[in-house]
C-alpha positions in Angstrom: -2.1 9.6 -20.4 -1.7 8.4 -16.6 -5.1 8.7 -14.7 -5.5 8.6 -11.1 -8.7 7.5 -9.0 -8.0 9.5 -5.9 -6.5 12.6 -5.2 -6.0 14.7 -1.5 -6.1 18.3 -0.3 -3.4 20.0 1.1 -5.4 20.6 4.1 -5.8 16.9 4.6 -2.2 15.9 3.8 -1.3 17.9 6.7 -3.3 16.1 9.1 -2.4 12.9 7.4 1.1 13.7 8.3 0.3 14.5 12.0 -1.4 11.2 12.5 1.5 9.4 10.7 3.5 11.1 13.3 1.7 9.8 16.1 0.6 6.4 14.9 3.2 5.2 12.4 2.0 3.2 9.4 -1.7 3.9 8.3 -4.0 3.0 5.5 -7.4 4.7 4.2 -10.3 2.6 3.6 -13.9 3.0 2.4 -16.1 0.3 3.0 -19.6 1.6 2.5 -20.6 -0.3 5.6 -21.8 1.2 8.8 -21.2 4.3 10.9 -20.3 7.2 8.4 -21.1 5.1 5.1 -18.9 5.6 2.4 -16.5 8.2 4.5 -12.9 7.3 4.1 -11.4 5.8 7.4 -7.7 6.4 8.5 -6.4 3.6 10.4 -3.2 2.4 11.8 -2.1 -0.5 9.0 -2.3 -3.2 11.7 -5.8 -2.5 12.7 -7.3 -3.4 9.4 -7.4 -7.0 8.0 -7.4 -6.7 3.9 -8.4 -9.6 1.5 -9.2 -10.1 -2.0 -12.3 -8.2 -1.4 -10.4 -4.5 -0.8 -9.2 -2.8 -4.1 -6.4 -0.6 -4.1 -7.2 2.7 -5.5 -3.7 4.7 -5.0 -1.5 6.2 -2.9 -1.9 9.6 -0.7 0.5 11.1 1.2 2.4 7.7 1.4 -0.9 6.0 2.6 -2.3 3.5 0.4 -6.1 4.1 -0.1 -8.6 0.8 -0.2 -12.1 0.5 -1.3 -14.4 -2.7 -0.6 -15.0 -4.1 -4.0 -18.6 -4.1 -3.5 -18.4 -0.3 -2.9 -15.8 -0.1 -5.6 -18.4 -1.4 -8.1 -20.5 1.7 -7.4 -17.7 4.2 -7.6 -15.2 2.9 -10.4 -16.3 6.0 -12.8 -15.5 8.5 -10.3 -12.3 10.3 -9.4 -12.3 11.0 -5.1 -10.7 13.9 -3.7 -9.9 13.2 0.0 -10.8 16.5 1.9 -11.2 17.2 5.7 -14.0 18.9 7.5 -14.7 20.2 11.0 -16.9 18.0 13.2 -17.0 14.7 14.8 -17.9 11.9 12.5 -19.3 8.5 13.6 -16.3 6.2 12.7 -13.3 4.6 14.6 -11.0 7.2 12.1 -7.9 8.1 13.7 -8.7 12.1 13.2 -12.0 11.8 15.0 -10.5 12.7 18.4 -8.8 15.6 16.8 -12.1 17.3 15.8 -12.1 16.5 12.3 -13.3 13.8 9.8 -12.3 13.0 6.5 -14.7 13.3 3.4 -14.6 12.6 -0.2 -15.8 14.9 -2.9 -16.3 12.9 -6.4 -16.6 13.7 -9.9 -17.0 11.7 -13.1 -14.1 10.6 -14.5 -13.5 12.3 -18.1 -13.6 10.4 -21.3 -9.7 10.3 -21.4 -9.3 9.1 -18.0 -11.9 6.4 -18.4 -9.8 5.1 -21.4 -6.4 5.2 -19.7 -7.9 3.2 -16.9 -9.4 0.4 -18.9 -13.0 1.2 -18.5 
């Protein structure tokens, strides 16, 4: 069984594609820090410095999805689905000026998924 840690809704894919057309190469980053806390942020690739404290969880709509390692330690047993909602978030994410924000929906990994991911 192949297990994935992250997924994305069709609505969110459409918004990502729109933002890719405008901004070029992007990344998702979920830090657990200030502002919207654990909400995923979509940023221009060159605007985000990544290092060994960032974990690559997968790729969504051609965009790498990273999570800070400290945050990952709390979320490693969950599957995340990125979606959008109307409203203005409190972050620097690219969708904010369009009146949307990315949100995550989470569930615990199944036993088979956990095993496939080496947990």
